[in-house]
MARBA-3410 file (N, C-alpha, C, O; in Angstrom, 1 decimal):
99
1.1,-1.3,0.0,0.0,-0.2,0.2,0.7,1.4,0.1,1.2,1.9,1.2 ~ 0.8,2.0,-0.8,1.6,3.6,-1.1,0.9,4.6,0.0,-0.3,4.6,0.3 ~ 1.7,5.3,0.5,1.5,6.2,1.6,0.2,7.2,1.2,-0.6,7.7,2.0 ~ 0.1,7.3,-0.1,-1.0,8.0,-0.7,-2.3,7.6,-0.5,-3.2,8.3,0.0 ~ -2.5,6.4,-0.9,-3.6,5.5,-1.0,-4.0,5.4,0.5,-5.2,5.4,0.7
-3.0,5.4,1.8,-3.2,5.5,3.1,-4.2,6.7,3.4,-5.2,6.7,4.1 ~ -3.6,7.9,2.8,-4.2,9.0,3.1,-5.6,9.1,2.7,-6.5,9.5,3.5 ~ -5.7,8.6,1.2,-7.0,8.6,0.7,-7.8,7.6,1.7,-9.0,7.9,2.0 ~ -7.4,6.6,2.3,-8.3,5.7,3.0,-8.8,6.8,4.1,-10.0,7.1,4.0 ~ -8.0,7.4,4.9,-8.0,7.8,6.0,-9.1,8.9,5.7,-10.1,8.9,6.3
-8.9,10.1,4.7,-9.6,11.0,4.5,-11.6,10.3,4.1,-12.6,10.9,4.4 ~ -11.5,9.1,3.2,-12.7,8.8,3.0,-13.6,8.4,4.4,-14.8,8.5,4.6 ~ -12.4,7.8,5.4,-13.2,7.2,6.7,-13.7,8.6,7.3,-14.9,8.7,7.7 ~ -12.9,9.6,7.4,-13.4,10.8,8.3,-14.7,11.2,7.6,-15.8,11.2,8.2 ~ -14.7,11.6,6.4,-15.8,12.0,5.6,-17.2,11.2,6.0,-18.2,11.8,6.5
-17.0,9.9,5.7,-18.0,8.9,6.2,-18.5,9.3,7.9,-19.7,9.4,8.2 ~ -17.3,9.3,8.8,-17.7,9.7,10.0,-18.6,10.9,10.2,-19.6,10.9,10.9 ~ -18.2,11.8,9.5,-18.7,13.1,9.7,-20.3,13.1,8.9,-21.3,13.7,9.4 ~ -20.4,12.6,8.0,-21.8,12.4,7.2,-22.6,11.5,8.4,-23.8,11.8,8.8 ~ -22.0,10.6,8.8,-22.9,9.6,9.6,-23.4,10.3,10.9,-24.5,10.0,11.3
-22.4,11.1,11.6,-23.0,11.7,12.7,-23.8,13.0,12.3,-24.7,13.3,13.1 ~ -23.6,13.8,11.3,-24.5,14.6,10.8,-26.0,14.2,10.5,-27.0,14.9,10.7 ~ -26.0,13.0,10.1,-27.3,12.4,9.6,-27.9,11.8,10.9,-29.0,11.3,10.8 ~ -27.4,11.7,12.1,-27.7,11.0,13.2,-28.2,12.2,14.0,-29.2,12.0,14.7 ~ -27.7,13.4,14.1,-28.0,14.5,14.6,-29.3,15.2,14.1,-30.2,15.8,14.8
-29.3,14.9,12.7,-30.5,15.6,11.9,-31.5,14.7,12.6,-32.2,15.2,13.5 ~ -31.7,13.5,12.4,-32.6,12.4,13.0,-33.0,12.6,14.2,-34.2,12.6,14.4 ~ -32.0,12.8,15.3,-32.5,13.4,16.9,-32.9,14.5,17.1,-33.5,14.8,18.2 ~ -32.6,15.4,16.1,-33.4,16.5,16.2,-34.9,16.7,15.6,-35.8,17.5,16.0 ~ -34.9,16.1,14.5,-36.2,15.9,14.1,-37.3,14.9,14.4,-38.5,15.1,14.1
-36.9,14.0,15.1,-37.9,13.0,15.5,-38.0,13.2,16.9,-37.0,13.0,17.6 ~ -38.9,13.4,17.3,-39.3,13.4,19.0,-39.2,12.0,19.8,-38.9,12.0,21.0 ~ -39.4,10.9,19.1,-39.2,9.9,19.5,-38.0,9.5,20.2,-38.0,8.7,21.1 ~ -37.0,10.2,19.6,-35.7,9.9,20.0,-35.2,10.3,21.2,-34.2,9.8,21.7 ~ -36.1,11.3,21.8,-35.8,12.0,23.0,-36.5,10.9,24.2,-37.4,10.1,24.1
-35.6,11.3,25.6,-36.1,10.3,26.3,-37.2,10.5,27.0,-38.0,9.6,27.2 ~ -37.4,11.7,27.5,-38.8,12.0,28.3,-39.6,13.2,27.7,-39.8,14.4,27.9 ~ -40.2,12.1,26.5,-41.0,12.9,25.7,-42.4,12.0,25.4,-42.3,10.8,25.1 ~ -43.8,12.8,25.4,-44.7,11.8,25.0,-45.0,11.0,23.9,-46.0,10.2,23.8 ~ -44.0,11.2,22.7,-44.0,10.6,21.3,-43.3,9.1,21.4,-43.1,8.3,20.4
-42.9,8.7,22.9,-42.1,7.5,23.2,-42.5,6.3,22.2,-43.8,6.1,22.2 ~ -41.9,5.6,21.6,-42.4,4.4,20.8,-42.2,2.9,21.7,-41.1,2.4,21.8 ~ -43.2,2.5,22.4,-43.3,1.2,22.7,-43.3,0.0,21.9,-42.8,-1.1,22.4 ~ -43.7,0.2,20.9,-43.6,-0.9,20.0,-42.3,-0.6,19.0,-42.1,0.5,18.6 ~ -41.6,-1.6,18.6,-40.3,-1.3,17.6,-41.0,-1.1,16.5,-40.5,-0.2,15.8
-42.2,-1.8,15.9,-43.0,-1.5,14.6,-43.1,0.0,14.4,-42.4,0.6,13.5 ~ -44.0,0.7,15.3,-44.4,1.9,15.2,-42.9,3.0,15.0,-42.8,4.0,14.4 ~ -41.7,2.2,15.9,-40.7,3.7,15.9,-40.1,3.1,14.3,-39.8,4.1,13.6 ~ -39.9,2.1,13.8,-39.3,1.7,12.4,-40.3,2.6,11.2,-40.0,2.9,10.1 ~ -41.5,2.8,11.7,-42.3,3.4,10.8,-42.3,4.8,10.9,-42.5,5.5,9.9
-42.0,5.1,12.3,-41.8,6.8,12.4,-40.2,7.4,11.5,-40.0,8.3,10.8 ~ -39.3,6.5,11.9,-38.3,6.6,11.1,-38.0,6.8,9.7,-37.2,7.6,9.2 ~ -39.0,5.8,9.0,-39.2,5.7,7.7,-39.8,6.8,7.4,-39.1,7.3,6.5 ~ -40.8,7.4,7.7,-41.8,8.8,7.4,-41.0,9.6,7.5,-40.9,10.3,6.5 ~ -40.0,9.8,8.6,-39.1,10.9,8.6,-38.2,11.0,7.3,-38.1,11.9,6.5
-37.5,9.8,7.2,-36.5,10.0,5.8,-37.3,10.4,4.8,-37.0,11.4,4.2 ~ -38.3,9.5,4.4,-39.5,9.8,3.4,-39.5,11.2,3.4,-39.0,11.8,2.4 ~ -40.2,11.9,4.3,-40.1,13.4,4.0,-38.9,14.1,4.0,-38.9,15.2,3.3 ~ -38.0,13.9,4.5,-36.6,14.5,4.6,-35.9,14.4,3.2,-35.1,15.2,2.8 ~ -36.4,13.4,2.3,-35.5,13.0,1.0,-36.3,13.6,0.0,-35.8,14.3,-0.8
-37.8,13.3,0.1,-38.5,13.5,-1.0,-39.4,14.9,-1.0,-39.6,15.5,-2.1 ~ -39.8,15.5,0.3,-40.6,16.4,0.6,-40.0,18.1,1.0,-40.6,19.1,0.8 ~ -38.7,17.9,1.4,-38.2,19.2,1.8,-37.1,19.3,0.8,-36.3,18.4,0.4 ~ -37.3,21.0,0.7,-36.4,21.6,0.0,-34.8,21.8,0.8,-34.9,22.5,1.7 ~ -34.0,21.5,0.6,-32.8,21.7,1.0,-31.8,23.0,0.7,-31.5,23.3,-0.4
-31.6,23.6,1.8,-30.8,24.9,1.3,-29.8,24.8,0.4,-29.8,25.4,-0.6 ~ -28.7,24.1,0.8,-27.8,23.9,-0.1,-27.9,23.4,-1.4,-27.4,24.0,-2.3 ~ -28.5,22.4,-1.5,-29.0,21.9,-2.9,-30.2,22.7,-3.6,-30.3,22.6,-4.8 ~ -31.1,23.5,-2.9,-32.1,24.1,-3.6,-33.0,23.2,-4.1,-33.8,23.7,-4.8 ~ -33.1,22.0,-4.0,-34.1,21.1,-4.6,-33.9,19.9,-3.6,-32.9,19.8,-2.9
-34.9,19.0,-3.4,-34.9,17.7,-2.6,-33.5,16.9,-2.9,-32.8,16.9,-3.9 ~ -33.5,16.3,-1.8,-31.9,15.1,-2.4,-32.7,14.2,-3.1,-31.8,13.5,-3.7 ~ -33.8,13.8,-3.4,-34.4,12.6,-4.2,-34.1,13.4,-5.6,-33.4,12.8,-6.3 ~ -34.7,14.7,-6.0,-34.6,15.3,-7.1,-33.1,15.5,-7.8,-32.7,15.6,-9.0 ~ -32.3,15.4,-6.8,-30.7,16.0,-7.1,-30.2,14.5,-7.6,-29.6,14.4,-8.6
-30.7,13.4,-6.9,-29.8,12.4,-7.4,-30.7,11.6,-8.4,-30.5,10.4,-8.6 ~ -32.0,12.4,-9.0,-32.6,11.8,-10.2,-33.8,11.0,-9.9,-34.7,10.7,-10.7 ~ -33.8,10.7,-8.6,-34.9,9.5,-8.2,-36.4,9.9,-8.5,-37.3,9.2,-9.0 ~ -36.5,11.4,-8.1,-38.0,11.9,-8.3,-37.9,13.1,-9.2,-36.8,13.7,-9.2 ~ -39.1,13.5,-10.3,-38.8,14.7,-11.1,-39.8,15.8,-10.4,-40.1,16.7,-11.1
-40.2,15.8,-9.4,-41.2,16.8,-8.6,-40.9,16.6,-7.4,-40.5,15.6,-6.9 ~ -41.1,17.7,-6.6,-41.2,17.9,-5.2,-42.5,17.1,-4.4,-43.6,17.4,-4.7 ~ -42.2,16.1,-3.4,-44.0,15.4,-3.2,-44.6,16.4,-2.0,-44.0,17.1,-1.2 ~ -45.4,16.3,-2.1,-46.2,17.0,-0.9,-46.6,15.9,0.1,-46.7,14.8,-0.3 ~ -47.0,16.3,1.3,-47.6,15.2,2.5,-48.5,14.5,1.7,-48.4,13.3,1.7
-49.3,15.1,0.9,-50.6,14.3,0.6,-50.3,13.2,-0.4,-51.1,12.3,-0.7 ~ -49.0,13.4,-1.0,-48.5,12.5,-1.9,-47.9,11.3,-1.1,-48.0,10.1,-1.6 ~ -47.3,11.6,0.0,-46.6,10.4,0.7,-47.8,9.6,1.5,-47.7,8.4,1.9 ~ -49.0,10.4,1.9,-50.1,9.6,2.5,-50.7,8.8,1.5,-51.0,7.6,1.6 ~ -50.9,9.4,0.5,-51.4,8.5,-0.8,-50.7,7.2,-1.1,-51.1,6.2,-1.6
-49.7,7.4,-0.8,-48.4,6.3,-1.3,-48.7,5.1,0.0,-48.6,3.9,-0.2 ~ -48.9,5.7,1.1,-48.9,4.8,2.2,-50.5,4.0,1.9,-50.6,2.8,2.1 ~ -51.4,4.8,1.6,-52.7,4.3,1.8,-52.8,3.3,0.3,-53.4,2.2,0.4 ~ -52.2,3.5,-0.7,-51.7,2.3,-1.4,-51.6,1.2,-1.2,-52.2,0.2,-1.5 ~ -50.3,1.3,-0.5,-49.4,0.2,0.0,-50.3,-0.8,0.9,-50.3,-2.0,0.9
-51.1,0.0,1.6,-52.3,-0.9,2.8,-52.9,-1.7,2.1,-53.1,-2.9,2.3 ~ -53.5,-0.7,0.9,-54.7,-1.4,0.4,-54.1,-2.7,-0.5,-54.9,-3.6,-0.5 ~ -53.0,-2.8,-1.1,-52.6,-3.7,-1.6,-52.0,-5.0,-0.7,-51.9,-6.1,-1.3 ~ -51.8,-4.7,0.5,-51.6,-6.0,1.5,-52.7,-6.4,1.9,-52.6,-7.4,2.7
END
């Protein structure tokens, strides 16, 4: 392994760690269920998982980010429009009807 490859690897690990910490902080600050002494505490793991999934759906598809000026899904080419909360609810209802 060359010294440059080692430096590249260390930089990648540092960036991944920063990104992971930033995402964890965003999730903790956005979802009340992660607070210890709140009324929104999840007793069932299924409801907790659904809350996290709903948060990330809104965060990536229905929210315009300041730095991107569009949603992350639009920036990645996954979505062609900004989703509304009504679109997310309609998708959830369609999924429940199909099951």
